[in-house]
ZAVO-599826 format. One line per field, with one value per residue (C-alpha): residue in one letter; residue number from 1; x, y, z. Coordinates in nm, 3 decimals, padded with zeros to 5 digits. Layout:
REM ZAVO-599826
aa <- A  ...
i <- NUM  ...
x <- X  ...
y <- Y  ...
z <- Z  ...
This chain:
REM ZAVO-599826
aa <- X  X  X  X  X  X  X  X  X  X  X  X  X  X  X  X  X  X  X  X  X  X  X  X  X  X  X  X  X  X  X  X  X  X  X  X  X  X  X  X  X  X  X  X  X  X  X  X  X  X  X  X  X  X  X  X  X  X  X  X  X  X  X  X  X  X  X  X  X  X  X  X  X  X  X  X  X  X  X  X  X  X  X  X  X  X  X  X  X  X  X  X  X  X  X  X  X  X  X  X  X  X  X  X  X  X  X  X  X  X  X  X  X  X  X  X  X  X  X  X  X  X  X  X  X  X
i <- 1  2  3  4  5  6  7  8  9  10  11  12  13  14  15  16  17  18  19  20  21  22  23  24  25  26  27  28  29  30  31  32  33  34  35  36  37  38  39  40  41  42  43  44  45  46  47  48  49  50  51  52  53  54  55  56  57  58  59  60  61  62  63  64  65  66  67  68  69  70  71  72  73  74  75  76  77  78  79  80  81  82  83  84  85  86  87  88  89  90  91  92  93  94  95  96  97  98  99  100  101  102  103  104  105  106  107  108  109  110  111  112  113  114  115  116  117  118  119  120  121  122  123  124  125  126
x <- -03.389  -03.800  -03.732  -03.364  -03.577  -03.936  -03.961  -03.701  -04.116  -04.121  -03.718  -03.663  -04.070  -03.923  -03.767  -04.109  -04.336  -04.005  -03.775  -04.099  -04.115  -04.337  -04.306  -04.395  -04.594  -04.875  -04.985  -05.288  -05.289  -05.475  -05.515  -05.754  -05.740  -05.693  -05.477  -05.308  -05.403  -05.142  -05.336  -05.012  -05.137  -04.964  -05.020  -04.924  -04.779  -04.855  -04.830  -04.530  -04.287  -04.398  -04.220  -04.368  -04.123  -04.243  -03.884  -03.836  -04.119  -04.080  -04.322  -04.099  -04.309  -04.051  -04.036  -03.992  -04.187  -04.056  -04.090  -04.343  -04.158  -03.753  -03.633  -03.554  -03.931  -04.076  -04.013  -04.234  -04.286  -04.447  -04.468  -04.277  -04.000  -03.752  -03.731  -03.858  -03.866  -04.127  -04.028  -04.363  -04.235  -04.503  -04.590  -04.743  -04.658  -04.858  -04.893  -04.618  -04.801  -05.121  -05.073  -05.237  -05.173  -05.399  -05.385  -05.587  -05.661  -05.287  -05.418  -05.133  -05.375  -05.172  -05.347  -05.155  -05.347  -05.217  -05.091  -05.317  -05.020  -05.025  -05.400  -05.380  -05.181  -05.367  -05.540  -05.868  -05.833  -06.226
y <- -06.121  -06.097  -05.750  -05.732  -05.970  -05.736  -05.550  -05.849  -05.943  -05.661  -05.733  -06.160  -06.313  -06.603  -06.654  -06.771  -06.570  -06.691  -06.369  -06.184  -06.067  -06.280  -06.496  -06.849  -06.928  -06.681  -06.600  -06.427  -06.291  -06.117  -05.966  -05.962  -05.883  -06.219  -06.395  -06.385  -06.608  -06.672  -06.875  -07.034  -07.178  -07.491  -07.691  -08.068  -08.072  -08.348  -08.217  -08.409  -08.209  -07.838  -07.700  -07.460  -07.326  -07.016  -06.908  -06.537  -06.381  -06.519  -06.752  -06.948  -07.223  -07.496  -07.720  -07.898  -07.986  -08.255  -08.356  -08.536  -08.658  -08.620  -08.362  -08.498  -08.564  -08.202  -07.997  -07.649  -07.597  -07.288  -07.500  -07.420  -07.716  -07.656  -07.566  -07.255  -07.102  -06.798  -06.587  -06.383  -06.141  -06.147  -05.775  -05.904  -06.108  -06.486  -06.751  -07.007  -07.355  -07.249  -07.191  -07.476  -07.532  -07.706  -07.884  -07.966  -07.943  -07.742  -07.486  -07.465  -07.259  -07.112  -06.961  -06.776  -06.635  -06.346  -06.240  -06.104  -05.849  -05.822  -05.815  -05.513  -05.302  -05.216  -04.934  -04.840  -04.433  -04.341
z <- -00.492  -00.602  -00.566  -00.785  -01.080  -01.071  -01.401  -01.624  -01.804  -02.008  -02.134  -02.070  -02.104  -02.131  -01.779  -01.638  -01.297  -01.104  -01.244  -01.327  -01.028  -00.922  -00.593  -00.596  -00.445  -00.459  -00.111  00.039  00.399  00.627  00.982  01.148  01.537  01.684  01.392  01.132  00.806  00.542  00.230  -00.033  -00.377  -00.418  -00.713  -00.819  -00.473  -00.239  00.189  00.289  00.053  00.175  00.492  00.718  00.958  01.213  01.344  01.515  01.362  01.048  00.842  00.645  00.387  00.138  -00.004  -00.374  -00.665  -00.906  -01.269  -01.382  -01.655  -01.765  -01.906  -02.282  -02.281  -02.274  -02.591  -02.457  -02.045  -01.813  -01.542  -01.230  -01.124  -00.809  -00.492  -00.350  -00.057  00.064  00.453  00.554  00.794  01.044  01.203  01.547  01.776  01.747  01.969  01.847  02.010  01.850  01.457  01.266  00.912  00.677  00.289  00.057  -00.348  -00.369  -00.114  00.218  00.450  00.828  01.089  01.339  01.658  01.810  02.179  02.376  02.391  01.962  02.018  02.309  02.070  01.772  01.849  01.629  01.505  01.461
């Protein structure tokens, strides 16, 4: 869906980030020899409102950000409210029983240790 809507920001600027080709929440993914680390910025939410799932090689982050005010009180808003879901396909096999997630100050950090087999598959090219 994100790819299909990419480019709307130039034609329809009032749609906001979710329709401007930018997925929410914003994520950063790093890959070392032993683990994959995913960081997602999810400001204004509590840990209990976020669900982290790992199924069949796909990491899913989902939840719902609720508005603090009723619509009748809001005159203008560029903030995101509502349900969200980010699906991140993993290239390497991970040790599912050793996955660790932490949420602090609006930042979700997920550490996914690679299996021994995945670690030996990577070949360094000089």
